[in-house]
C-alpha positions in Angstrom: 67.3 -14.9 55.0 64.2 -13.1 56.7 66.1 -10.3 58.0 67.6 -10.0 54.7 63.9 -9.3 53.0 62.8 -7.2 56.0 65.9 -4.7 55.3 65.0 -4.9 51.4 61.7 -4.2 52.5 62.4 -0.9 54.1 65.0 0.1 51.6 62.4 -0.4 48.8 59.9 1.6 51.3 62.4 4.6 51.6 62.5 5.2 47.5 60.2 7.3 45.6 57.5 5.8 43.8 58.7 6.8 40.2 62.1 5.5 40.7 60.6 2.2 42.2 59.1 1.8 39.0 62.0 2.0 36.9 64.7 0.2 39.6 65.9 -3.5 39.2 66.7 -5.1 42.2 68.6 -8.4 43.1 70.1 -10.3 45.7 72.9 -12.2 46.3 74.3 -14.7 49.1 78.1 -13.9 50.1 79.3 -15.7 47.5 77.4 -13.7 44.8 75.0 -16.2 44.1 71.5 -14.6 43.1 69.0 -15.4 45.6 66.4 -12.6 44.4 65.4 -11.6 41.1 62.3 -8.9 40.8 59.9 -8.1 37.8 61.7 -5.1 37.0 65.1 -6.9 37.2 64.0 -9.1 34.2 62.1 -6.3 32.3 65.7 -4.4 32.1 68.1 -7.1 31.5 65.6 -9.7 30.3 66.7 -13.0 32.2 63.6 -14.5 33.8 63.7 -15.2 37.6 64.3 -19.0 36.3 67.4 -17.9 34.5 69.0 -15.7 37.1 68.5 -17.6 40.1 71.7 -19.4 41.2 73.8 -18.2 39.1 76.4 -15.5 39.8 75.9 -12.1 39.4 79.2 -12.3 37.3 77.6 -14.2 35.0 75.1 -11.7 34.1 77.3 -8.7 33.8 80.0 -8.3 30.5 83.7 -9.0 31.2 84.2 -4.9 30.9 81.5 -4.2 34.2 78.7 -3.0 31.8 75.3 -4.2 32.0 74.1 -6.1 29.2 71.2 -7.0 28.2 70.3 -10.7 27.2 70.7 -10.3 23.8 73.6 -8.6 23.9 72.7 -5.1 23.7 74.4 -2.8 26.2 72.0 -1.1 29.1 72.5 2.2 30.3 71.5 2.0 33.9 73.2 2.8 37.1 74.3 -0.2 39.5 74.9 0.1 43.0 75.9 -2.5 45.4 74.8 -2.3 49.0 75.8 -5.0 52.1 72.9 -6.7 53.8 73.5 -8.1 57.4 71.4 -10.5 59.5 71.7 -11.0 63.1 74.8 -13.3 62.8 76.6 -10.4 60.6 76.7 -13.0 58.0 76.7 -10.7 54.7 74.6 -10.5 51.6 74.2 -7.9 49.2 71.7 -5.8 47.5 71.9 -4.7 44.0 69.7 -1.9 42.7 70.3 -1.2 38.8 68.1 1.9 37.8 68.1 3.0 34.2 69.2 5.8 33.4 66.9 6.2 30.2 63.7 5.6 31.9 64.4 7.9 34.9 65.3 10.7 32.8 62.4 10.5 30.2 60.0 10.1 32.6 61.3 13.2 34.6 61.5 15.2 31.5 57.7 14.2 30.1 56.4 14.8 33.4 58.0 18.7 33.7 56.9 18.8 30.1 53.5 18.0 30.7 53.4 20.4 33.7 54.7 23.3 31.8 53.8 23.2 28.6 49.7 22.0 29.4 47.4 24.5 27.9 45.5 25.2 30.9 46.7 26.6 34.0 48.0 24.1 36.7 49.7 25.4 39.7 50.9 23.5 42.7 51.0 24.8 46.3 52.4 23.6 49.4 50.0 22.3 52.3 49.9 25.7 53.8 48.7 27.5 50.9 52.1 29.0 49.9 52.9 28.4 46.3 55.6 26.4 44.7 55.0 26.2 40.9 52.9 27.1 38.1 53.1 26.6 34.2 53.2 29.3 31.7 49.2 28.9 31.4 48.7 30.1 35.0 51.8 32.7 34.7 49.9 34.4 32.2 46.7 34.7 34.2 48.7 35.7 37.2 50.8 38.0 35.6 53.5 37.2 37.5 56.9 34.7 37.2 56.7 31.6 39.1 60.0 33.2 41.2 58.1 36.1 42.0 55.0 34.4 43.3 57.0 31.5 45.1 56.5 31.3 48.7 53.3 33.4 49.0 50.0 32.8 49.1 47.2 33.7 46.2 45.9 36.3 48.6 49.1 38.4 49.0 49.8 38.5 45.2 45.9 38.5 43.9 43.8 41.5 45.2 40.7 40.3 45.5 38.7 38.5 48.5 37.9 35.4 46.9 41.6 34.3 47.0 41.6 34.5 50.7 39.0 31.9 50.5 41.2 30.1 48.1 43.7 29.9 50.5 41.2 28.6 53.1 40.4 26.1 50.7 43.9 25.0 50.3 44.3 24.7 53.8 41.3 22.4 54.3 42.2 20.0 51.1 45.8 19.4 52.5 44.2 18.8 55.8 41.5 16.3 54.9 43.0 15.2 51.4 39.6 15.5 49.7 39.4 17.4 46.8 36.9 20.3 46.2 35.6 22.5 43.5 34.5 26.0 43.4 32.9 28.4 40.6 34.0 31.9 41.5 33.5 35.1 39.6 36.7 37.7 40.0 39.0 39.9 37.9 42.1 38.5 37.2 45.4 41.1 36.5 45.2 42.3 32.9 41.2 41.5 32.5 38.6 43.9 31.6 35.8 42.4 33.5 35.2 39.3 35.7 35.2 36.2 34.2 33.6 33.1 35.8 36.3 30.2 36.7 35.9 26.4 37.8 38.4 25.4 39.9 39.4 22.2 41.0 41.5 22.1 44.1 42.9 18.4 44.7 45.6 16.9 47.1 49.0 15.5 45.3 49.5 12.5 47.6 52.4 9.6 47.8 52.1 5.8 47.7 51.3 5.8 51.4 48.5 8.5 51.0 50.5 11.5 52.5 49.3 14.7 51.1 52.8 16.8 50.1 50.8 19.6 48.0 48.2 20.9 46.4 47.3 21.1 43.0 44.9 23.8 41.4 43.7 23.5 37.8 41.2 26.6 36.9 39.3 26.7 33.6 37.7 30.0 32.4 34.0 28.8 31.6 32.2 32.3 31.1 30.6 31.1 28.2 28.9 28.1 29.5 28.4 30.0 32.7 26.5 32.6 30.3 24.3 30.2 28.7 23.6 28.4 31.9 22.6 31.6 33.4 20.3 32.5 30.3 18.9 29.2 31.2 18.5 29.6 34.8 16.7 33.1 33.6 14.3 31.9 31.5 13.3 29.3 33.7 12.6 31.8 36.4 10.7 33.8 34.2 8.2 30.7 33.9 7.6 30.7 37.6 7.9 34.2 38.7 6.2 36.5 35.8 2.3 36.2 35.8 1.7 35.1 39.6 -1.2 37.7 39.1 -3.5 38.9 36.8 -2.4 42.9 37.7 -0.7 44.4 34.9 1.6 46.7 36.9 2.7 43.6 39.0 2.9 41.5 36.0 5.5 44.2 34.8 7.4 44.7 38.3 7.6 41.1 38.1 9.7 41.2 34.7 11.9 43.7 35.9 12.9 41.8 39.0 13.3 38.6 36.8 15.9 40.9 34.5 17.5 42.7 37.4 20.6 42.9 38.2 20.6 39.0 36.8 20.3 40.4 32.7 20.5 43.9 33.1 21.4 46.6 35.2 18.3 49.0 34.8 14.8 47.9 33.0 11.9 49.8 32.5 8.5 48.8 31.7 6.7 51.0 29.2 2.8 50.2 28.2 0.2 52.1 25.9 -2.2 54.2 27.9 -5.3 52.1 26.6 -3.5 48.7 27.9 -4.0 50.0 31.9 -7.6 50.3 31.1 -8.1 46.5 30.1 -8.5 48.5 26.4 -7.0 46.6 23.1 -4.4 49.5 21.9 -4.6 50.7 18.0 -1.5 50.2 15.8 1.5 52.3 16.2 2.4 54.7 13.7 5.5 56.0 12.7 6.9 59.0 14.8 7.1 59.9 18.6 6.0 57.5 20.9 3.7 58.1 23.9 4.0 55.4 26.5 3.0 55.1 30.3 5.4 53.4 33.1 4.4 50.3 34.2 7.3 49.3 36.4 11.1 50.2 36.5 14.0 48.6 38.5 18.0 49.6 38.9 20.8 47.7 40.7 22.3 51.2 40.8 21.1 54.5 41.9 19.1 56.4 39.3 18.5 60.2 38.2 15.4 61.8 39.8 14.3 62.9 36.5 13.3 59.8 34.9 9.7 58.8 34.8 8.5 56.5 37.2 5.7 54.3 37.4 2.3 55.5 36.1 3.7 58.4 34.8 3.3 59.2 31.0 6.5 59.8 28.9 6.7 60.8 24.9 9.8 58.7 23.4 11.1 60.6 20.2 11.3 59.3 16.9 15.2 58.6 17.2 14.4 56.2 20.6 14.9 52.7 20.4 11.6 52.0 22.0 9.9 54.3 19.6 11.3 52.4 16.5 11.3 48.9 18.2 7.4 49.8 18.7 6.9 50.7 14.9 8.7 47.9 13.0 8.2 45.0 15.7 11.0 43.9 15.9 13.8 44.0 19.1 16.8 46.3 18.5 20.6 46.1 20.2 22.8 49.0 20.3 26.3 50.4 21.6 25.8 53.7 23.0 28.8 54.8 20.7 26.7 53.7 17.7 25.2 56.8 15.7 21.5 56.0 16.2 22.1 56.3 19.7 24.0 59.1 19.9 20.9 61.3 17.7 18.6 59.8 20.8 20.6 60.9 23.6 20.8 64.5 22.0 17.0 64.5 21.8 16.2 63.5 25.1 18.0 64.7 28.2 16.9 61.7 30.7 18.5 58.9 28.6 21.8 61.0 28.2 22.0 61.9 32.1 21.2 58.0 32.8 24.1 57.3 30.3 26.5 59.9 31.9 25.8 59.0 35.4 25.5 55.4 35.2 27.8 54.5 32.7 25.8 53.1 30.3 27.4 51.2 27.4 24.8 49.0 25.8 20.9 48.4 25.5 18.2 46.2 24.1 14.8 47.7 23.0 12.2 44.6 22.7 8.4 45.2 21.8 6.2 43.7 24.2 3.4 42.1 21.5 1.0 39.5 22.4 -1.4 37.9 19.8 -0.5 40.6 17.2 -1.0 43.5 18.9 2.1 45.6 20.4 1.3 46.6 23.8 4.3 48.7 24.8 8.0 47.9 25.2 11.1 47.4 27.6 14.2 48.8 27.3 17.4 46.9 28.9 20.8 48.6 29.9 23.9 47.6 31.3 27.0 49.8 32.7 30.9 49.4 31.7 31.9 48.9 35.1 30.0 45.4 35.4 29.4 44.0 32.5 30.1 42.9 28.8 28.3 44.2 26.1 24.9 43.4 25.0 25.9 40.5 21.9 23.6 38.5 19.7 22.8 36.0 22.3 21.7 38.3 24.5 19.3 39.7 22.1 17.5 36.5 21.9 17.4 35.8 25.3 15.6 39.0 25.7 13.3 38.2 23.1 12.3 35.0 24.9 11.7 36.4 28.3 9.6 39.5 26.5 7.3 36.7 24.4 6.7 34.8 28.0 6.1 38.3 29.6 3.7 39.8 26.7 1.4 36.9 27.1 1.1 37.4 31.1 0.7 41.1 30.7 -1.9 40.6 28.0 -4.0 38.2 30.2 -3.4 40.9 32.6 -4.7 43.5 30.5 -8.0 41.0 29.2 -9.0 40.2 33.2 -8.6 44.2 33.5 -11.3 44.7 30.9 -13.4 41.7 32.1 -13.3 43.1 35.4 -14.3 46.2 34.5 -17.3 45.1 33.0 -18.2 43.0 36.0 -17.8 45.8 38.5 -19.3 48.2 36.2 -21.9 45.7 35.8 -22.7 44.9 39.5 -22.4 48.3 40.8 -25.2 49.2 38.5 -27.7 46.7 40.0 -26.6 47.7 43.6 -28.4 50.8 45.6 -26.4 53.9 44.6 -26.7 54.6 48.4 -28.3 54.4 51.9 -31.9 54.1 51.3 -33.9 56.8 54.0 -36.4 55.2 55.7 -38.5 55.9 58.9 -38.2 52.3 60.1 -34.4 52.1 59.8 -31.0 53.8 59.7 -28.9 52.3 57.6 -25.4 52.4 56.3 -23.8 50.0 53.3 -20.8 48.5 51.8 -19.4 46.7 48.8 -16.0 45.9 48.0 -14.7 43.7 45.5 -11.4 41.4 46.3 -8.1 42.1 45.9 -6.8 43.1 42.6 -6.0 39.6 41.7 -9.3 38.2 41.3 -12.6 39.0 39.2 -15.8 40.9 41.2 -18.1 38.3 42.7 -21.7 38.3 42.9 -22.4 39.4 46.3 -25.3 42.0 47.0 -27.5 44.1 49.5 -31.0 45.6 49.5 -33.0 48.0 51.4 -36.9 47.4 50.3 -39.6 49.7 51.5 -42.4 47.6 52.5 -46.4 48.8 53.0 -47.4 49.4 56.2 -43.9 51.6 57.0 -42.0 48.4 57.5 -38.8 48.1 55.4 -36.9 45.0 54.2 -33.3 43.7 55.0 -31.1 41.7 52.1 -27.9 40.3 51.4 -27.0 37.7 49.5 -23.9 35.8 47.9 -23.7 34.0 44.3 -21.2 31.2 43.8 -18.2 32.5 41.4 -17.0 35.9 40.1 -16.9 37.8 36.8 -20.0 38.6 34.7 -21.9 35.7 35.2 -21.8 36.3 39.0 -23.0 40.0 38.3 -25.7 39.2 36.1 -26.7 36.5 38.7 -26.8 38.9 41.6 -28.8 41.2 39.1 -31.8 38.3 38.6 -32.0 37.8 42.3 -32.2 40.9 43.8 -34.4 41.8 40.9 -36.3 38.7 42.1 -36.6 39.5 45.7 -37.5 42.9 44.8 -40.6 41.3 42.9 -41.5 38.8 45.7 -41.0 41.8 48.5 -43.5 43.9 46.7 -46.3 40.7 46.7 -45.7 41.3 50.8 -44.9 37.6 51.2 -43.7 36.3 54.6 -39.9 36.0 54.8 -40.1 31.8 54.8 -42.4 32.4 51.5 -40.4 34.6 50.1 -37.1 32.2 49.9 -39.3 29.2 48.9 -40.6 31.2 45.7 -37.3 32.7 45.4 -35.9 28.8 45.5 -38.4 27.6 43.1 -37.7 30.5 40.7 -34.0 29.1 40.8 -34.5 25.7 40.5 -36.7 26.2 37.2 -34.4 28.2 35.8 -31.7 25.5 36.4 -34.0 22.9 34.7 -34.8 25.0 32.0 -31.3 26.0 30.8 -29.7 22.7 31.7 -26.3 22.2 33.8 -25.4 20.1 30.6 -26.0 22.0 27.9 -22.5 24.1 28.7 -20.8 21.9 30.7 -21.0 24.2 33.8 -23.1 24.8 36.9 -25.3 27.6 36.8 -23.9 30.7 38.7 -27.2 31.0 40.8 -27.1 27.2 42.1 -25.8 27.4 45.5 -26.4 31.1 46.6 -27.2 32.4 49.6 -29.3 35.0 51.3 -30.7 36.5 54.2 -34.1 38.1 54.7 -35.3 40.4 57.2 -38.4 42.3 57.5 -38.6 44.7 60.2 -41.9 46.8 61.7 -41.4 49.9 63.4 -45.2 50.1 64.8 -45.0 46.7 66.6 -40.8 46.7 66.8 -41.1 42.9 65.3 -38.3 42.2 63.3 -39.1 38.5 61.2 -35.9 36.7 59.6 -35.1 33.7 57.6 -31.5 32.9 55.8 -30.7 30.2 53.0 -27.2 29.0 53.8 -26.0 32.5 54.6 -24.5 33.6 58.0 -26.7 35.0 60.5 -26.7 38.1 61.4 -25.3 40.4 64.1 -27.5 41.8 66.8 -26.0 44.5 68.8 -28.8 46.0 71.4 -28.9 49.5 72.9 -27.4 48.4 76.2 -23.9 47.1 73.7 -24.4 43.5 74.1 -24.1 41.8 70.8 -24.7 38.3 69.4 -25.4 36.1 66.7 -29.0 35.8 66.0 -30.0 32.0 66.6 -32.1 31.0 64.0 -31.9 27.9 61.3 -29.7 28.0 58.5 -31.7 26.8 55.9 -30.6 25.0 52.6 -28.3 27.1 50.0 -30.8 28.6 47.3 -31.6 26.5 44.3 -31.1 23.3 46.2 -35.1 23.0 47.0 -34.7 20.3 49.4 -35.8 21.8 52.8 -38.0 24.4 54.1 -37.3 27.9 55.5 -38.2 28.5 59.0 -38.6 32.1 60.2 -37.1 33.5 63.3 -39.5 36.1 64.8 -37.5 38.7 67.5 -38.5 42.3 69.0 -35.9 44.8 69.0 -36.0 47.9 71.1 -35.5 51.1 69.6 -31.9 51.8 68.9 -30.7 48.1 68.2 -28.6 47.7 65.4 -28.7 44.4 62.8 -25.8 43.7 60.7 -26.2 41.3 57.5 -23.2 40.7 55.4 -21.8 37.8 53.7 -18.9 35.2 54.4 -16.3 37.3 52.9 -15.9 39.4 55.8 -14.9 37.0 58.0 -13.4 34.2 55.6 -10.1 35.7 55.4 -9.4 36.8 59.2 -8.9 33.3 60.6 -9.8 29.5 60.1 -11.5 29.5 63.1 -15.3 31.1 61.8 -16.5 31.2 65.8 -13.4 33.3 67.0 -13.9 35.5 63.6 -17.5 36.2 64.6 -16.9 36.9 68.0 -14.6 39.9 66.9 -17.0 41.5 64.3 -19.5 41.3 67.1 -16.8 43.1 69.4 -16.1 45.3 66.5 -20.0 46.2 66.0 -20.6 47.2 69.4 -17.8 49.5 69.9 -19.8 53.1 70.0 -18.7 54.9 67.0 -19.9 58.7 65.8 -22.2 57.4 63.3 -23.3 54.4 61.2 -21.2 55.5 58.3 -18.0 55.3 60.8 -18.8 52.1 62.5 -19.4 50.5 59.2 -15.7 51.8 58.0 -14.3 50.6 61.3 -15.5 47.1 60.3 -14.4 47.2 56.9 -11.2 48.3 58.3 -10.8 45.8 60.9 -11.0 43.1 57.5 -7.1 42.0 56.8 -5.9 42.2 53.6 -5.6 40.4 51.0 -9.3 39.4 50.6 -10.2 35.9 48.7 -13.7 37.2 48.4 -16.1 39.9 48.0 -17.6 41.7 51.3 -21.4 43.1 51.2 -22.0 44.7 54.6 -25.7 46.2 55.5 -26.0 47.9 59.1 -29.3 49.0 60.2 -30.4 51.1 63.7 -33.9 50.7 64.4 -36.5 53.2 64.8 -39.9 52.8 66.8 -42.8 55.0 65.9 -44.0 56.8 68.2 -47.9 55.7 69.6 -49.1 59.2 69.0 -48.9 58.6 65.5 -50.8 55.1 65.3 -54.5 54.5 66.2 -55.9 51.3 66.0 -59.8 50.4 67.1 -61.4 46.4 66.9 -64.3 46.9 65.2 -67.5 44.0 65.5 -69.0 42.2 62.4 -71.8 44.7 62.0 -72.5 47.3 59.1 -73.8 50.0 61.7 -69.9 50.5 63.1 -69.0 51.8 59.6 -70.5 55.3 60.2 -68.8 55.1 64.4 -65.7 54.2 62.4 -65.8 57.1 60.3 -66.0 59.4 63.0 -63.2 58.4 64.9 -61.1 58.6 61.8 -62.1 62.1 61.5 -61.3 63.0 64.8 -58.1 61.5 64.7 -57.2 62.9 61.9 -58.1 66.5 63.3 -55.7 65.7 66.1 -53.0 65.2 63.7 -54.0 68.3 61.8 -55.0 66.1 58.6 -58.5 67.7 58.2 -57.6 68.1 54.3 -57.2 64.5 54.1 -60.8 63.3 56.3 -62.6 63.3 53.0 -60.3 61.1 51.0 -59.7 58.5 54.0 -63.3 58.4 55.2 -64.4 57.1 51.8 -61.1 54.6 51.8 -62.2 53.3 55.4 -66.0 53.3 54.7 -64.8 50.6 51.7 -62.2 48.7 53.5 -64.4 48.3 56.7 -67.5 47.3 54.7 -65.8 44.7 52.4 -64.3 43.3 55.9 -67.4 42.9 57.6 -69.4 42.0 54.4 -66.8 39.4 52.8 -64.2 38.7 55.5 -64.4 36.8 59.1 -63.8 38.2 62.7 -62.1 39.7 63.9 -61.9 43.0 62.5 -59.2 45.8 63.2 -58.8 49.4 61.5 -55.4 50.7 62.1 -54.1 54.4 60.9 -50.4 55.2 60.8 -49.2 58.6 60.4 -46.0 59.0 58.7 -44.4 60.7 56.1 -47.8 59.5 54.4 -51.0 58.2 55.8 -51.9 54.7 55.8 -55.0 53.1 56.4 -54.9 49.4 57.5 -58.1 46.8 57.7 -57.3 43.3 58.9 -60.0 40.4 59.3 -59.6 36.5 59.6 -60.4 35.7 56.5 -57.5 34.6 53.3 -60.2 35.6 50.5 -58.9 38.9 48.7 -60.7 41.7 47.2 -60.5 42.1 43.6 -60.3 45.4 41.6 -62.6 45.1 38.8 -64.4 47.5 36.5 -68.4 47.7 37.6 -71.1 47.5 34.5 -73.8 50.0 34.2 -76.4 48.4 35.7 -73.9 47.0 38.6 -74.7 48.1 42.1 -71.5 47.1 43.6 -68.1 46.9 42.4 -67.0 50.2 42.3 -65.6 50.9 46.0 -61.9 49.6 45.2 -61.8 51.6 42.0 -62.5 54.2 43.9 -60.0 53.5 46.6 -57.1 52.6 43.7 -58.2 56.1 42.1 -57.9 58.0 45.6 -54.8 56.3 47.0 -51.3 56.3 46.2 -51.4 52.6 46.3 -53.1 50.0 47.9 -52.9 46.1 48.3 -53.0 43.0 50.6 -50.7 41.4 53.2 -51.4 37.9 54.5 -50.6 36.9 57.7 -50.8 33.3 59.3 -54.2 34.5 61.0 -55.7 36.4 58.2 -55.0 39.4 55.7 -54.3 43.1 56.1 -56.0 45.4 53.4 -53.7 48.4 52.8 -54.2 51.8 51.3 -51.6 54.8 51.1 -52.6 58.4 51.0 -49.9 61.0 50.2 -50.2 63.9 53.1 -51.3 67.4 51.2 -49.0 69.2 54.0 -45.8 66.7 52.8 
């Protein structure tokens, strides 16, 4: 019995799976008694195993040998009897009953399903050779089943896509795993390529062996187009408006649209937009626009306007019409209105002829109720379908996003222009000519993507042929930063005119900012004032002594280049930024040889180079130490070494020191004796004669008499008299007292009080300069020979 069961198992395993489901199996012993009754036999004949086992197989058949159901109705089936032999050659019999009705119906239904399925279906051999295809697939391929049987897809469909299909077919057969692909391909009989979703799947038997590969392609062009439109708008949200530059924003719009949406896109804007201004309403008629960006998927005619070029669109053009009406339009080139436009304007006509343009969309760029320009999209006949209503909606959504970005860029351009104009009006107009130093200055705002900052510089003439050098940086960008810069520059000039030492000047400046902060109050607007956290470096150079006093408030230290070519940062205390009012400022004093270079700069010069500030400063020092034909050329080379893009403004001031010839300076130490005044006048007269300034002797001796007398009478020793001959004549009297004389008008019967009034009237200007050991009273006198 076990041997029979094994033979039965081998026989049933060899049967096709579909046949096994409809085959009734029974086994009898040599006497014909039923010993096995399958569930299929019960379903086919109606006898349960309990009723069939042990009965003679003849009892289950009709007398005439036909098969009948238990209820007596005939069963249309085929019956086969096979002997089963065991090891002892004892025979049993296998009875297989196959219903003709079930088998026929199942085969027909399967065949009908395959052939009449409305979607395309095909079957290929594991090596990719075509076996069967239904009617829908024959319609797609344009070939009958007999024509393609035995051929691979690449052999009867001419497109590289089908070579990949053949490779996928072999891979699916080898791996037994289905694959999915989405090719865009043009099939025979189609005007344009469509998007297809193709399922490639193995056809396996019950044991899992792959006998063939099935194909089920589906045209999903509409779904693909919808998905592409959503992807286009999604990309526009992230790609358009990455900067506040008008031209770049327009270029980003064309990059998104071409080639995904159109074959050619051009962005034209009204001319005031490029200047940051709000354009006036567009009147009916021809429209003058300037091209901001253009992008094409194919070579375009050379006579098309390029970026930056102005172009007049005739009234017949869809661009002029959409600007006037404020509504987007979609046209076929065969439309009468487009024919009129192409007749009026040769450039689009040449474009349509060369590229085969078949449809277009013109969309006005409208933001906050104002039309800024227009965008023209075109498609070519060889690549795409005509623009339709769905495309018009997508174009309007796309331009609505871009319009806001373009208007933001326009408004920023306007504010940036105002800020730059304000800042440049507050900065020195050019290099300052001064006997103490030769200077070169540079100011560079940040790149196009940011507002102007608050960097500033100044060269301030000081009494005694001295000069003040200052560079500062205000936190933030924009108009507020520029206005703050102007206030600080004015304050530094005012304090410098008071001839304060550098540390006292920054202390007063820090107090002014702190007081302004307290009066304005950061809580009024919710913002920190722009001048809080400003930095500054201030240096005073004296060409007579060759000394330079420097102090800084949270600012980068200057670079000093000595005449021998060695360079280094000036070692000086950093000091706190202005407006904090927390720590005192300390002055550093150096003696500079004639011809030394002192470079003051803002951190924008070194910030973009590297995160290593020490390395950036070292590179800057080396650049400043290189030989240059002039100070202006050196300043240019420093800026050229500053890489783009810059994250902050750059202010640079380079000064080459000079030392006054000793022949132009005369000084005398005076005792505290009024009798010395007459001697001082004689010494001054002799020196003026040596300098050839005899005509100035009368006024100079009067000034010397008054200043020396006041120093001896009201001051304290030591007393020193000094004359400096440069473009002007300077008289200085130093004493050890900090008491300053006051200019007053003497009354009729007063015996004194007229000396300083005479000095003020006879000289260009006069003043007092305080030092740590006393004060200096000075007076400047214009030369008649100058």
